C-alpha positions as semicolon CSV with decimal commas, in nm:
position;residue;x (nm);y (nm);z (nm)
1;X;10,657;13,581;-19,387
2;X;10,595;13,189;-19,328
3;X;10,921;13,090;-19,450
4;X;11,080;13,320;-19,187
5;X;10,810;13,187;-18,892
6;X;10,899;12,805;-19,007
7;X;11,284;12,852;-18,960
8;X;11,289;13,051;-18,657
9;X;11,054;12,824;-18,448
10;X;11,332;12,558;-18,508
11;X;11,607;12,763;-18,384
12;X;11,723;12,902;-18,061
13;X;11,615;13,245;-18,148
14;X;11,374;13,385;-17,897
15;X;11,270;13,727;-18,026
16;X;11,327;13,884;-18,362
17;X;11,224;14,209;-18,502
18;X;11,084;14,259;-18,837
19;X;11,053;14,573;-19,092
20;X;10,837;14,544;-19,395
21;X;10,554;14,365;-19,285
22;X;10,307;14,559;-19,496
23;X;9,994;14,456;-19,321
24;X;9,748;14,714;-19,164
25;X;9,672;14,812;-18,840
26;X;9,808;14,678;-18,519
27;X;9,751;14,408;-18,286
28;X;9,889;14,033;-18,181
29;X;9,837;13,742;-18,389
30;X;9,888;13,407;-18,191
31;X;9,996;13,050;-18,297
32;X;10,077;12,744;-18,132
33;X;10,448;12,797;-18,125
34;X;10,508;13,155;-18,160
35;X;10,324;13,513;-18,191
36;X;10,341;13,795;-18,387
37;X;10,281;14,147;-18,236
38;X;10,272;14,409;-18,518
39;X;10,249;14,810;-18,595
40;X;10,138;14,864;-18,926
41;X;9,970;15,170;-19,132
42;X;9,623;15,156;-18,974
43;X;9,461;15,251;-19,320
44;X;9,689;15,124;-19,595
45;X;9,841;14,775;-19,663
46;X;10,174;14,748;-19,857
47;X;10,341;15,037;-19,651
48;X;10,581;14,983;-19,427
49;X;10,508;14,779;-19,061
50;X;10,710;14,664;-18,799
51;X;10,670;14,407;-18,534
52;X;10,800;14,104;-18,339
53;X;10,812;13,701;-18,409
54;X;10,807;13,565;-18,048
55;X;10,859;13,211;-17,959
56;X;10,609;13,070;-17,753
57;X;10,894;12,982;-17,477
58;X;10,954;13,389;-17,477
59;X;10,620;13,526;-17,437
60;X;10,592;13,469;-17,086
61;X;10,866;13,704;-17,074
62;X;10,687;13,999;-17,191
63;X;10,583;14,291;-17,006
64;X;10,376;14,481;-17,296
65;X;10,378;14,591;-17,630
66;X;10,342;14,962;-17,800
67;X;10,262;15,013;-18,176
68;X;10,389;15,343;-18,228
69;X;10,342;15,370;-18,582
70;X;10,418;15,178;-18,912
71;X;10,795;15,248;-18,861
72;X;10,806;15,206;-18,496
73;X;10,735;14,967;-18,195
74;X;10,853;14,864;-17,848
75;X;10,790;14,569;-17,663
76;X;10,887;14,553;-17,254
77;X;11,080;14,260;-17,153
78;X;11,081;14,132;-16,783
79;X;11,468;14,102;-16,664
80;X;11,580;13,983;-16,352
81;X;11,741;14,302;-16,225
82;X;11,613;14,541;-16,452
83;X;11,351;14,542;-16,763
84;X;11,441;14,549;-17,113
85;X;11,260;14,772;-17,387
86;X;11,368;14,710;-17,747
87;X;11,240;14,963;-17,993
88;X;11,250;14,858;-18,366
89;X;11,272;15,109;-18,637
90;X;11,197;15,131;-18,987
91;X;11,391;15,468;-19,098
92;X;11,322;15,656;-19,440
93;X;11,561;15,573;-19,705
94;X;11,811;15,788;-19,802
95;X;11,645;15,997;-20,074
96;X;11,374;16,116;-19,866
97;X;11,350;16,447;-19,795
98;X;11,565;16,582;-19,474
99;X;11,251;16,714;-19,277
100;X;11,105;16,340;-19,324
101;X;11,412;16,199;-19,198
102;X;11,418;16,466;-18,900
103;X;11,053;16,408;-18,817
104;X;11,122;16,011;-18,791
105;X;11,404;16,053;-18,540
106;X;11,202;16,313;-18,327
107;X;10,948;16,025;-18,295
108;X;11,191;15,795;-18,202
109;X;11,317;16,047;-17,950
110;X;10,983;16,082;-17,800
111;X;10,964;15,697;-17,783
112;X;11,274;15,648;-17,576
113;X;11,204;15,949;-17,360
114;X;10,853;15,733;-17,250
115;X;11,039;15,417;-17,133
116;X;11,079;15,384;-16,772
117;X;11,407;15,548;-16,634
118;X;11,582;15,218;-16,545
119;X;11,502;15,008;-16,818
120;X;11,803;14,890;-17,071
121;X;11,705;15,043;-17,411
122;X;11,817;14,854;-17,704
123;X;11,723;15,035;-18,060
124;X;11,711;14,805;-18,366
125;X;11,605;14,773;-18,708
126;X;11,655;14,856;-19,063
127;X;11,798;15,208;-19,037
128;X;11,916;15,248;-19,403
129;X;12,240;15,409;-19,275
130;X;12,576;15,353;-19,393
131;X;12,845;15,411;-19,094
132;X;13,183;15,522;-19,205
133;X;13,560;15,464;-19,025
134;X;13,618;15,800;-19,046
135;X;13,690;15,995;-18,701
136;X;13,428;16,228;-18,698
137;X;13,195;16,010;-18,531
138;X;13,454;15,770;-18,309
139;X;13,288;15,818;-17,995
140;X;12,974;15,603;-18,125
141;X;13,102;15,446;-18,425
142;X;13,347;15,119;-18,354
143;X;13,594;14,995;-18,571
144;X;13,413;14,727;-18,759
145;X;13,217;14,854;-19,073
146;X;13,172;14,771;-19,438
147;X;13,174;15,116;-19,524
148;X;13,433;15,432;-19,557
149;X;13,221;15,694;-19,532
150;X;12,883;15,773;-19,388
151;X;12,596;15,902;-19,606
152;X;12,317;16,120;-19,470
153;X;12,148;15,898;-19,292
154;X;12,450;15,750;-19,091
155;X;12,556;16,083;-18,998
156;X;12,166;16,140;-18,863
157;X;12,202;15,795;-18,664
158;X;12,542;15,870;-18,536
159;X;12,438;16,202;-18,378
160;X;12,122;16,065;-18,234
161;X;12,355;15,821;-18,056
162;X;12,571;16,124;-17,933
163;X;12,271;16,299;-17,799
164;X;12,168;15,983;-17,605
165;X;12,497;15,856;-17,495
166;X;12,444;15,534;-17,692
167;X;12,685;15,326;-17,905
168;X;12,621;15,171;-18,233
169;X;12,716;14,831;-18,111
170;X;12,665;14,676;-18,445
171;X;12,993;14,831;-18,537
172;X;13,187;14,676;-18,255
173;X;13,273;14,331;-18,334
174;X;13,532;14,194;-18,574
175;X;13,376;13,920;-18,839
176;X;13,465;13,806;-19,193
177;X;13,345;14,070;-19,451
178;X;13,053;13,871;-19,548
179;X;12,893;13,903;-19,212
180;X;12,887;14,248;-19,230
181;X;12,663;14,264;-19,556
182;X;12,295;14,314;-19,424
183;X;12,157;14,385;-19,790
184;X;12,202;14,319;-20,135
185;X;12,093;14,461;-20,463
186;X;11,917;14,273;-20,709
187;X;12,222;14,258;-20,928
188;X;12,438;14,100;-20,613
189;X;12,697;14,364;-20,706
190;X;12,659;14,593;-20,421
191;X;12,615;14,511;-20,041
192;X;12,545;14,709;-19,738
193;X;12,573;14,714;-19,423
194;X;12,234;14,940;-19,293
195;X;12,076;14,718;-19,051
196;X;12,222;14,865;-18,675
197;X;12,201;14,830;-18,328
198;X;12,212;15,125;-18,048
199;X;12,260;15,078;-17,680
200;X;12,346;15,285;-17,395
201;X;12,737;15,294;-17,330
202;X;12,684;15,165;-16,959
203;X;12,522;14,862;-17,106
204;X;12,752;14,788;-17,412
205;X;12,858;14,450;-17,227
206;X;12,503;14,269;-17,244
207;X;12,560;14,283;-17,604
208;X;12,822;14,006;-17,703
209;X;12,763;13,994;-18,046
210;X;12,617;14,130;-18,393
211;X;12,624;14,008;-18,732
212;X;12,434;13,876;-19,054
213;X;12,333;13,519;-19,060
214;X;12,313;13,394;-19,448
215;X;12,196;13,063;-19,343
216;X;11,802;13,128;-19,310
217;X;11,630;13,163;-19,637
218;X;11,402;13,480;-19,613
219;X;11,330;13,507;-19,975
220;X;11,419;13,850;-19,932
221;X;11,725;14,071;-20,062
222;X;11,775;14,134;-19,635
223;X;11,951;13,897;-19,439
224;X;11,882;13,796;-19,083
225;X;12,091;14,003;-18,842
226;X;12,161;13,783;-18,538
227;X;12,213;14,017;-18,175
228;X;12,341;13,779;-17,868
229;X;12,235;13,952;-17,571
230;X;12,318;13,816;-17,245
231;X;12,033;13,930;-16,978
232;X;11,867;13,722;-16,752
233;X;11,504;13,693;-16,798
234;X;11,214;13,600;-16,588
235;X;10,847;13,521;-16,615
236;X;10,587;13,796;-16,555
237;X;10,328;13,731;-16,315
238;X;9,965;13,902;-16,280
239;X;10,010;13,961;-16,657
240;X;9,703;14,202;-16,760
241;X;9,527;14,090;-17,133
242;X;9,610;14,352;-17,399
243;X;9,347;14,520;-17,639
244;X;9,438;14,533;-17,983
245;X;9,269;14,634;-18,310
246;X;9,246;14,340;-18,543
247;X;9,241;14,467;-18,918
248;X;9,506;14,308;-19,099
């Protein structure tokens, strides 16, 4: 975690979504140059965990943070014309029972349903989903994906996007093949594109790029995924202090 933070605070990246934090409980960790919102298992460490690193300069734009579970959390960001809700998810792996995956996306749906009506919703994170180039989901999957065939998780993600009028914008930008890979196997023989970004079709123009960034040393088999969002943010006035549990 510290290696990631050290590199982020010296960059122009304002907000970073995290998966597999593996802490306990939920809360807000404040430092001089950054803050970390986290949402983890309330009873056990070492299991899943999601959160956000937010640069000090961006903290004044945060309207609030809601920890949903160790696999889902969301901050709300103040915008000039409309606010933005970022839903960070860490989906079950491919070999989990279908019922577990269905329950997970039902929880994502409930989370999205509670977002204020006029907010821009961006769902991002480790979806453990391979999205194929087939025509079956062409209404929600772009032409630029690393895989030819969708796995079961990919089909579930695509169906979720269809049901909610969203588009998997992470497949919409042309890059070199190396910049589609977001996870590599220990032997470096397998590279997958399993991190994705969903946004409503009406707001696709806000996302200017999605690609992996290999220049950041995160000491992990996952690569940092950069999302360029063009959206005017403003400082929040009369912010109320939120109460959090501080187990970790």
